[in-house]
ZAMARGU-4260 file (C-alpha; in steps of 0.2 Angstrom, whole numbers, plus 5000, padded with zeros to 4 digits):
<rodrens>
0) 4982/4509/4644 | 4998/4516/4652 | 4990/4533/4655 | 4976/4524/4664 | 4987/4513/4675
5) 4998/4529/4679 | 4983/4539/4684 | 4972/4526/4693 | 4981/4526/4710 | 4981/4545/4711
10) 4962/4545/4706 | 4959/4531/4719 | 4967/4541/4732 | 4955/4556/4729 | 4941/4544/4733
15) 4949/4535/4747 | 4952/4551/4758 | 4934/4556/4761 | 4929/4537/4762 | 4943/4534/4775
20) 4937/4550/4785 | 4919/4544/4785 | 4924/4526/4790 | 4936/4533/4804 | 4923/4544/4811
25) 4910/4529/4812 | 4923/4519/4821 | 4930/4531/4834 | 4914/4540/4839 | 4898/4533/4848
30) 4887/4540/4834 | 4873/4526/4837 | 4872/4528/4856 | 4877/4546/4861 | 4863/4556/4869
35) 4869/4572/4860 | 4884/4579/4850 | 4880/4596/4842 | 4870/4608/4853 | 4856/4610/4840
40) 4853/4592/4837 | 4837/4592/4847 | 4830/4605/4836 | 4834/4597/4820 | 4828/4579/4826
45) 4812/4585/4833 | 4808/4596/4818 | 4811/4582/4806 | 4801/4569/4817 | 4786/4580/4818
50) 4786/4584/4799 | 4788/4565/4796 | 4772/4563/4806 | 4762/4575/4794 | 4765/4592/4802
55) 4769/4607/4791 | 4786/4615/4793 | 4780/4632/4793 | 4764/4641/4798 | 4759/4636/4816
60) 4775/4626/4816 | 4788/4640/4821 | 4804/4638/4811 | 4817/4651/4807 | 4828/4640/4795
65) 4826/4634/4777 | 4817/4618/4774 | 4828/4607/4764 | 4838/4597/4777 | 4822/4595/4788
70) 4812/4588/4773 | 4826/4576/4768 | 4828/4570/4786 | 4809/4568/4788 | 4810/4557/4772
75) 4823/4546/4780 | 4813/4545/4796 | 4797/4539/4786 | 4808/4526/4777 | 4818/4519/4792
80) 4810/4526/4807 | 4815/4541/4819 | 4832/4538/4826 | 4847/4549/4830 | 4859/4538/4821
85) 4849/4541/4805 | 4852/4560/4806 | 4870/4558/4811 | 4874/4547/4796 | 4865/4560/4785
90) 4877/4573/4793 | 4892/4562/4790 | 4888/4560/4772 | 4888/4579/4770 | 4904/4580/4779
95) 4912/4568/4768 | 4906/4578/4753 | 4914/4594/4761 | 4930/4584/4763 | 4930/4578/4745
100) 4926/4596/4739 | 4940/4604/4749 | 4952/4591/4744 | 4948/4594/4725 | 4949/4613/4727
105) 4966/4613/4735 | 4972/4599/4724 | 4967/4611/4709 | 4976/4626/4718 | 4992/4616/4722
110) 4994/4597/4722 | 4988/4582/4731 | 5000/4584/4745 | 4993/4601/4749 | 4975/4594/4747
115) 4979/4580/4760 | 4986/4592/4772 | 4971/4604/4770 | 4960/4589/4775 | 4970/4585/4790
120) 4970/4603/4796 | 4951/4604/4793 | 4948/4588/4803 | 4959/4593/4817 | 4950/4610/4819
125) 4939/4614/4834 | 4923/4604/4834 | 4924/4598/4816 | 4923/4580/4820 | 4908/4583/4832
130) 4899/4594/4818 | 4903/4580/4806 | 4893/4567/4816 | 4879/4579/4822 | 4862/4582/4815
135) 4865/4600/4812 | 4864/4612/4797 | 4881/4620/4796 | 4891/4606/4788 | 4877/4601/4775
140) 4875/4619/4770 | 4894/4622/4768 | 4897/4605/4760 | 4884/4610/4746 | 4892/4627/4745
145) 4910/4620/4742 | 4903/4608/4730 | 4896/4623/4721 | 4913/4631/4721 | 4921/4616/4714
150) 4909/4615/4700 | 4912/4633/4696 | 4931/4630/4694 | 4927/4615/4684 | 4919/4628/4672
155) 4935/4638/4672 | 4945/4623/4668 | 4934/4614/4655 | 4923/4629/4649 | 4907/4619/4648
160) 4891/4628/4653 | 4884/4613/4662 | 4896/4616/4676 | 4890/4634/4678 | 4872/4628/4679
165) 4877/4614/4692 | 4886/4626/4702 | 4871/4638/4703 | 4859/4623/4707 | 4871/4617/4721
170) 4872/4634/4728 | 4853/4636/4729 | 4852/4620/4738 | 4865/4626/4751 | 4855/4641/4754
175) 4839/4631/4756 | 4849/4621/4770 | 4855/4636/4779 | 4857/4654/4774 | 4874/4656/4782
180) 4881/4648/4766 | 4879/4665/4758 | 4896/4669/4766 | 4904/4660/4751 | 4896/4672/4739
185) 4909/4686/4740 | 4923/4673/4737 | 4913/4666/4722 | 4911/4684/4715 | 4929/4687/4717
190) 4933/4671/4707 | 4921/4677/4694 | 4929/4694/4693 | 4946/4687/4689 | 4940/4673/4678
195) 4941/4684/4662 | 4959/4679/4662 | 4955/4661/4668 | 4945/4652/4654 | 4959/4639/4651
200) 4950/4625/4642 | 4960/4609/4645 | 4973/4616/4657 | 4973/4601/4668 | 4991/4602/4675
205) 4993/4614/4690 | 5011/4618/4685 | 5005/4624/4668 | 4991/4634/4676 | 5004/4643/4687
210) 5016/4645/4673 | 5004/4654/4662 | 4992/4662/4675 | 5001/4662/4692 | 4997/4680/4697
215) 4981/4690/4698 | 4981/4702/4683 | 4969/4715/4679 | 4960/4717/4662 | 4952/4703/4652
220) 4934/4701/4648 | 4921/4696/4661 | 4912/4681/4657 | 4894/4689/4658 | 4885/4674/4651
225) 4893/4662/4664 | 4888/4674/4678 | 4870/4675/4671 | 4868/4657/4669 | 4874/4654/4687
230) 4863/4667/4694 | 4848/4660/4684 | 4852/4642/4690 | 4853/4648/4708 | 4837/4658/4707
235) 4828/4643/4698 | 4833/4631/4711 | 4829/4642/4726 | 4813/4647/4718 | 4807/4629/4716
240) 4811/4624/4734 | 4802/4640/4740 | 4787/4635/4729 | 4787/4618/4737 | 4790/4622/4755
245) 4788/4640/4759 | 4773/4647/4768 | 4766/4665/4770 | 4774/4674/4784 | 4790/4663/4785
250) 4802/4677/4779 | 4795/4689/4792 | 4800/4676/4805 | 4817/4674/4797 | 4820/4693/4797
255) 4814/4696/4815 | 4823/4681/4822 | 4840/4684/4814 | 4841/4703/4810 | 4830/4712/4823
260) 4837/4725/4835 | 4830/4715/4849 | 4840/4699/4843 | 4856/4710/4842 | 4854/4717/4859
265) 4850/4700/4867 | 4866/4693/4859 | 4876/4707/4867 | 4868/4704/4884 | 4871/4685/4883
270) 4889/4688/4876 | 4886/4677/4861 | 4898/4687/4850 | 4913/4683/4840 | 4930/4685/4850
275) 4945/4683/4838 | 4955/4677/4852 | 4944/4661/4853 | 4953/4656/4837 | 4969/4653/4847
280) 4963/4635/4851 | 4967/4631/4832 | 4985/4638/4833 | 4991/4622/4824 | 4980/4628/4809
285) 4982/4647/4811 | 5001/4647/4808 | 5001/4637/4792 | 4987/4647/4786 | 4997/4663/4790
290) 5010/4656/4779 | 4998/4652/4765 | 4990/4669/4767 | 5008/4677/4765 | 5012/4667/4750
295) 4995/4671/4742 | 4995/4690/4745 | 5014/4692/4742 | 5014/4682/4726 | 4997/4688/4720
300) 4992/4670/4717 | 4975/4667/4709 | 4974/4650/4718 | 4974/4658/4735 | 4961/4671/4731
305) 4945/4661/4736 | 4951/4656/4753 | 4958/4674/4757 | 4941/4682/4752 | 4931/4669/4761
310) 4942/4671/4777 | 4940/4690/4776 | 4921/4689/4774 | 4919/4677/4789 | 4929/4689/4800
315) 4920/4705/4794 | 4903/4697/4795 | 4905/4689/4812 | 4913/4705/4820 | 4897/4714/4816
320) 4883/4702/4815 | 4875/4695/4831 | 4873/4682/4838 | 4888/4671/4835 | 4887/4652/4840
325) 4901/4641/4843 | 4898/4630/4828 | 4901/4645/4816 | 4919/4641/4819 | 4918/4630/4803
330) 4916/4647/4793 | 4934/4650/4798 | 4940/4632/4798 | 4937/4629/4779 | 4947/4644/4772
335) 4961/4642/4786 | 4963/4624/4781 | 4964/4628/4763 | 4977/4642/4766 | 4986/4630/4778
340) 4988/4617/4765 | 4994/4630/4752 | 5006/4637/4765 | 5014/4621/4769 | 5017/4616/4751
345) 5017/4632/4741 | 5027/4641/4754 | 5041/4628/4752 | 5040/4629/4733 | 5042/4648/4733
350) 5057/4646/4745 | 5065/4633/4735 | 5063/4642/4719 | 5071/4657/4727 | 5086/4648/4734
355) 5102/4654/4726 | 5108/4637/4720 | 5123/4644/4711 | 5129/4656/4724 | 5135/4655/4742
360) 5126/4671/4747 | 5109/4668/4755 | 5098/4683/4756 | 5092/4687/4774 | 5074/4688/4768
365) 5076/4670/4763 | 5082/4664/4780 | 5067/4672/4788 | 5056/4664/4775 | 5063/4647/4780
370) 5061/4650/4798 | 5043/4655/4796 | 5040/4639/4785 | 5048/4628/4798 | 5038/4636/4812
375) 5022/4632/4802 | 5027/4614/4800 | 5033/4612/4818 | 5016/4619/4824 | 5006/4608/4813
380) 5016/4592/4818 | 5016/4596/4837 | 4999/4602/4840 | 4987/4594/4827 | 4988/4575/4833
385) 4986/4579/4851 | 4971/4591/4848 | 4963/4578/4836 | 4965/4564/4849 | 4957/4576/4862
390) 4942/4579/4852 | 4939/4561/4849 | 4941/4556/4867 | 4929/4570/4872 | 4916/4563/4860
395) 4918/4546/4867 | 4914/4552/4884 | 4897/4558/4880 | 4882/4551/4889 | 4872/4536/4881
400) 4854/4542/4876 | 4845/4526/4880 | 4852/4525/4897 | 4849/4543/4902 | 4839/4545/4918
405) 4828/4559/4911 | 4824/4549/4895 | 4818/4534/4906 | 4808/4546/4917 | 4799/4553/4902
410) 4795/4536/4895 | 4790/4529/4912 | 4777/4543/4916 | 4769/4544/4899 | 4764/4533/4884
415) 4769/4532/4866 | 4761/4547/4856 | 4758/4558/4872 | 4762/4576/4869 | 4774/4583/4881
420) 4781/4601/4883 | 4800/4603/4887 | 4815/4613/4881 | 4825/4598/4882 | 4821/4592/4864
425) 4835/4579/4863 | 4828/4569/4878 | 4810/4571/4871 | 4816/4564/4855 | 4825/4549/4863
430) 4810/4545/4873 | 4799/4546/4857 | 4788/4559/4865 | 4782/4573/4853 | 4782/4592/4857
435) 4768/4602/4850 | 4774/4610/4834 | 4772/4628/4840 | 4783/4625/4855 | 4796/4612/4847
440) 4808/4626/4841 | 4812/4639/4855 | 4830/4645/4851 | 4836/4660/4861 | 4833/4671/4845
445) 4814/4668/4846 | 4814/4673/4864 | 4825/4689/4861 | 4815/4694/4846 | 4799/4693/4857
450) 4791/4679/4846 | 4785/4668/4860 | 4775/4678/4873 | 4770/4668/4889 | 4752/4670/4883
455) 4756/4660/4868 | 4764/4646/4878 | 4748/4645/4889 | 4737/4645/4873 | 4747/4630/4866
460) 4746/4620/4882 | 4727/4623/4883 | 4726/4616/4865 | 4737/4601/4866 | 4735/4596/4885
465) 4752/4588/4885 | 4754/4573/4897 | 4770/4579/4904 | 4779/4596/4906 | 4798/4595/4909
470) 4806/4612/4913 | 4819/4620/4923 | 4815/4633/4936 | 4822/4647/4925 | 4810/4641/4910
475) 4795/4640/4922 | 4798/4658/4927 | 4802/4664/4910 | 4786/4658/4903 | 4776/4662/4919
480) 4769/4645/4921 | 4770/4643/4940 | 4751/4646/4943 | 4747/4636/4927 | 4756/4621/4933
485) 4749/4622/4951 | 4731/4622/4943 | 4733/4608/4930 | 4748/4598/4934 | 4756/4588/4949
490) 4774/4587/4952 | 4782/4569/4949 | 4790/4563/4965 | 4809/4563/4965 | 4810/4570/4947
495) 4814/4589/4948 | 4806/4599/4935 | 4794/4585/4929 | 4775/4588/4930 | 4761/4576/4925
500) 4744/4581/4920 | 4731/4579/4934
</rodrens>
C-alpha cells in the first residue's frame, strides 16, 4: 500500500497534464463558433460531410490524402450531425494524445520535470494551439505516430511482444491519416539499430537506465524478430485499411499531386518552400533545444537519439521536398520541444555532476556551460509566456461562422441540399451547402500537377447544375468560366463573386 500511495500522485500528474491542456484549450479558444482555424479545415470538413452523405472518398471524388481521418469524422457526422465543433473536438482529442505521448517519452528519457517542460515548449510553439483545435490531419497523424514510438520503447523496457505489434499497428494508422507521419520512421529505425543493447526488461528507473546504458555503444545483437513483428503489424494494419477504403487509381493521384515535377515547380513559383530562418519565431524553444542537442551529442545519450534523428530528418526532407506548408512546423516543434525539455533538465544535471565540489578551481568550460544553460532558461522564461498568450489572443479574434456575411448570403440565395460550386469550402460547410465531390477538393497541388483542366470543371457544372457559384475573379479566370457564367448564371446584386442559376 505504501508503494501505491507513493506512486499515485505522480501517476495522476501524468494523466492530468494532457487533460488540463485539453480543458484549457476548450476554455480559451472559440472552438464552437469560429469560422476557421487551420487553413485546410474547409477541405477536411467538406470531405467528411460528403462521405457521411454517401459519396465514396475516391474515384470521382478527387482526394490526395489517406482515408482514416475522413472516415472517422464522417462517422461522427452521421451520429451527431455535421458541425465544425465536432471536427475540432476530434482534433483536440488527438492533440491530447500527442501531448500525453510526448510527455511519456521525455519522462522515460529524463524525468517528469523534463517531460512537463517539453509539453510547455510544444504548446508554446508557433500555431500548435491552432492546430490542436483545428479539423486538420497533421496533429492526428503525428499523435498516432508518437503513440507508436512510445509503444516501441515500452517493448524496450518490458520486452513483451505485444508492444511491438501495437507500435506497428499504431504506425499504420498514422500513415492512413497522413503520409507525412513517415518522417518519424528514420528515428524509429535508429532506435531499433541501438536497441540490441537496450533490452532492459524491468529497467523502470531512469537513473538506473542512464547508469547502465547512458551512452550509445556499438555492438550487440539486433532484435530482428522485433523488427519483423513491427514491420508485419504495420503492413497488416495498412493493408486492411487499404482493402476497406482504397480505390483503383488513387495512388496515381497521390504520386502526381505530391511528387510530380509540375508540383515541385509550382511550389517554387509560389515560394511555398522551407526557409530555416522562419524557425526564429520559436526562439524560446530553439535555445533550450540547442542545449539538449549539445548534451545529447556530446555525451552520446541514447535518450536523445530519437529527437535528434527526427529533427535532422525534418530539416533534410523539407529543404528538398516541395511544397512546404506552414502547418508543417509541427514536424520541427515535436523534436525541438523534446530536446528543449532534455536541455533544461539534463543540461543542469551534467553541469552539476561536473562541478568540482572539493576544489576551488572551476574549469573555464564549465563556466561557459553554465552561461549557455542560463541563457536557455532565460529565453524560455522570457519568451514563452508572451508568445503563448499572443497565440491565444489571435485565435480569440477569429470571425464567427454563423454571423459571417458570406455564409448568410449562401443561405439566403439557395435552399438546403442545393449544390453550389466555390473554392471557399469553409463557408459552404457553415451554410450547409454541398460542393460536387469532383470539385470539393481543389488544393494548389491539384492545379499545379494539371489534374483539374477547365474542361473538367465545366463538365462537372453541367452535370450537377449548382444553384450558386461563388468564386473570386482570379478563380473565374483560372477555370475560364466567364462565358459559362454569362450564359447560365446571373450575378447576385450587391454580392461580388456570387452567381445564381438562371
